[in-house]
N, C-alpha and C positions, 0 to 999 in steps of 0.2 A: 556261127552264132551271131545275131545282130548286135551292134555296138550299143553300149549302155544309154547313149543319148537317144537312140531310136526307140529303145525299150521304155525309156522314161516318157516319151511322147505317146507311145501306145498306152501306157498306164494312165496318163492324164486324160486321154480320150476315153478310156474305159471308165474312169471316175465320172465323167460328165455324161456319157451316153448310157452305159449299162447300169451304173450305180446311181444315176440321176442326181449327182451332187451339183451344187450351185457353182456358177462361174467363180465366185469368191473362194469357195473351198478348193477348186482347181488351182487358182492363183496361189493360195496359201501353200498347198502341197508342192507346187512347182518351186516356190521359194525355198522351202525347207530342204527339198531333195537336191536342188541345184547348189545350195550351200554345202551340202555333204559331198557332192561330186567335185566341187571346186577344191575342197579340202583333200579329198581322197586321191585325186589325179589318176583315175583308173579308166580303162576303156572297156572292160568286160565285167559283168556282175559276178563272175567267179572269183574276182579279186577282192570282193568284200569279205573281210575276216573279222573274227572276234576282236583281234588286237586293233584293227583299223577303226572299228566302231568305238572301242574303248578310248582311243586317242581323240577321236572326233568329239566324244562326250566331254572329255577333259577340256578340250579347246572351247567348247560351249560354256562349261562351268567357269572358265577363266576370262570369258569374253565380256567386254564392257559395252553397254548400250547408253545412248544419250536419252535421258528422260527428264523432262522439266528443267532443261538447261544444265543438268549435271550428269556426269558419267556414273553409271551404276552397274553392278554385276547383273548379268542376264537372269531373270527370275526362273525358279525351278519349273514353274508351270509352262513357261515358254520353251525351256529346254525339253520338256516332255513332248511338246508338239512335233519337234524334229524327230524324236525317237519313234513316236507313233506313226509318222509319215514313212520312215524308213522300214519299219516293221510291216506296214501294209503293202509297201512296194515289193518287199521280199515275198510276202504271201502271194501276191499277184504273179510274180515270176515262177514260184513253185507250181501254181496252177497251170502255167503254160509249159510245165516240164522242163524248166530251165534250172539246172543245179546251182543252188545258192546257199549261203549261210541260213541255217534254220531260224525263222523269226523268233521262236520261243527262247532262243539263247540270249536274245536281247531283252534284259529286264527293264521294265518301265521305272523311272525314278519315283521315289516316294515324294508326293507333293503334300505339303501341310495344308489341311483344309482351312486353316486360319487365314489363308490368302484371299478367301472370299470376303469382299468388303461390302458391308451394308451401311446405308445411311442411318445414323441415329434418329430415333423418331422425332425428337425435338428439332433436329436439323432438317428432317424431311418436311415437317410442317412449315418451317420458315422458308424453305426452298420453294414449296408449292405456292406459297403466298407472295413470293418476292416480286413477280411481274405485276405492277400496278398500273392503273390507268385504262383508258378506253381506246388507245391508239391500236392500229392494226398489228404492230409488232408485239406490243405487250399482250394483246388477246391471243395472238398466235402462240407466243411462248408459254402463256399460262395453259393453253389447250394441250400443247406438246407434253408439258410436265404432268398434267392430270391424266392424260391418255397413257403415258408410260406407266404410271403408278397403278392405274385402274386395270390395265391389261397384261402387264409383264411382257410387252412386245420386245423383240430384238430391234436394234437400231435400223437395220435395213427394212424390216417389216413395217416400221412406223413410217419411214420415208416413202414407202410404196403405196400407202393408203390413198384412196380416191375420195373426193368430196361428195359423191352422189350415192353413198350408202344411206340407209334408213337409220340415222343415229338415234332418233326418238325411241326405236325399238330396243336400243341398248345392247345389241348383238352385232358383232362383225365377223365375217369369214375372212380369214387371213391365210395366205399361201406362204408357208414357212420353208425351212430347209428341206431339200429334196422335192420341192414342189407339193409338199403335203398340206392339205387344208385342215384348219382347225377353227373353232369358234372361240372368240374372246368376248368379254363382257365389259360394258361401260358403266361406271358408277354414276349416280345422279349428278354429282359435281362435274364429272367429265362430260356428260351429255349437255349440261348447261353452258359450260365454257366453250364447247364446240359450237353450239347454237349461236352464242354471242359473237364468236370469231367469224363464222360464216356469214352472219348478218352484215358484217363490216366489209366483206369481200365484194368487189364490183367487177372482178375479172371473170373470164371464161375458162381459166386453167382448171384441168380435171383433177390435179393433185389436191389432196386435203391440206397438206402443209407445203407452203411455198417459200422460196427465197425472196427477200425484199431488198430493194436498193437502199443505200445509205444516203440520207438527205443531208445537205449542209446545215451546220448549226444555225438555229434561228429560223429555219425554213418552216412554213406552215403547210407545205404541200405534202399530201400522203405519199408514202413510199411506193415505188413501182414494183409490181410482181415480176420476177425474173425467171419463173419456171419452178419446177418441183424442187423442194429443199434437198440438199445433199447431206450425207452423214457428217462431214466435217463441220458444216454450219450448225448442226444440232449439238455437236460436241462443244463448239465455241460458246453457244448460248448457255450451256450448263455451267461452264466456267464463269461466265459473266454473272449469272443469277446466283451462283453459290457465293461469289465475292460480295454481291449486293446484299445477300442475306446474312453476311458476316460469318460464314462457314469457313473455317481455316483450311480444311482439307480440300484438295482438288477432287472434284466430282466428275464422273463420266456417266453416260446414259445407262450402261449396263448395270450400275449400282441400283437403279430403280427397279430393274428386273429382279435383282437379288432381294430388294426390299419387298417387292410384290410377293415373292415366294415365301419368304420368312414370315411375313405378316399373315398369310393364309395359314401356315403351319402353327404359328403361335395361337391363332384363334380357333384351332381345332380341325382344320381341313386335313383329309387323309392324303397320304403321299401319292396315291394313284391319280386323284383328282388334280393335284398340283402338277403332276407329270403331264397330264392332258392339256391343262391350261398353258403350260410353258412350251408345249410342243416338243418335248424330249422323246427321242426314239427309245431310249433305255431308262429304266427307273433308277439305275445306278447313278446316272447323271444328276437326277433329282435329289438323291440321297445326300449329296454334298451339303445341302441346306439343313439337314437334320441337326447337325452339331451346333448350329446357331440358335437352336431353340432350347439348348440345355439349361439356360438360365431359368426358363419356365419350370423345368423339372426340378431344378434346385430349390425354387420357391415352394413347389408342392411338397418336396421332401421336408423342408424346414417347417412347413405348416402342419403336416400330418404325421410325420415319423416320430415314434417314441413319445407321444404325448402323455401316456400313462406313467412314464418314468419321471415326470416333472414333480 
């Protein structure tokens, strides 16, 4: 029987080639599974037992991670990623007729849906209005924020956008997870800020959103374009503009994707349409947003239930 390291490489190649998963997904699965193997200290898949998996999960639950300069317990949602990766690895091994622990014996942890964080509407408006001025950096950042909220794009999808699309049409074809194409739509505000931003660009870079050099204080020279913007730079600008808008909570780009989804549901969009716009393969992934609209149902109940009893 092949050693487990070789089987892991085969599985990661299978994810990328047969399953058409992104390089990022492959990297994440490799990280989760290598952590398990480092803990397990085994050489063959037959050594994976119920007890070993249980001890690994206990170690994850007790593990601390550094977040925002502080040590915190690993989130339940993060712990679940390790378990999902391990289950899928075991399923792959079974398909290859390699005897291993039955994947269904490993239960997924119950994750509180309350962990989905959405930007409050008043904070959202302040964030979108925060980048002021007609400099290239402010125009770029305003366009990034508006496009995020208008389309619900993933961070990697936004960074991959090119500038030569027909933005006036208000539709963009986006290649998402697994190389799947979907269409997203730009609001009138998003179209306008993109137009203003591109009018300021004098470079030939193909990327829609670009990284910019930092100019010394007091310099009147425009910043230099350094190439396509990277996800870390987008995350930093979120932190910067949230602070500038006086929002006390730390914000990250994915929260605007959450806000996009819940805004559609609150305004009457059906779940299937939201699933398509987000590029979710399974509607069960989209359903995590439905609990966030319960306040709307509460208001309807209060307004219409039992009115004849008053």
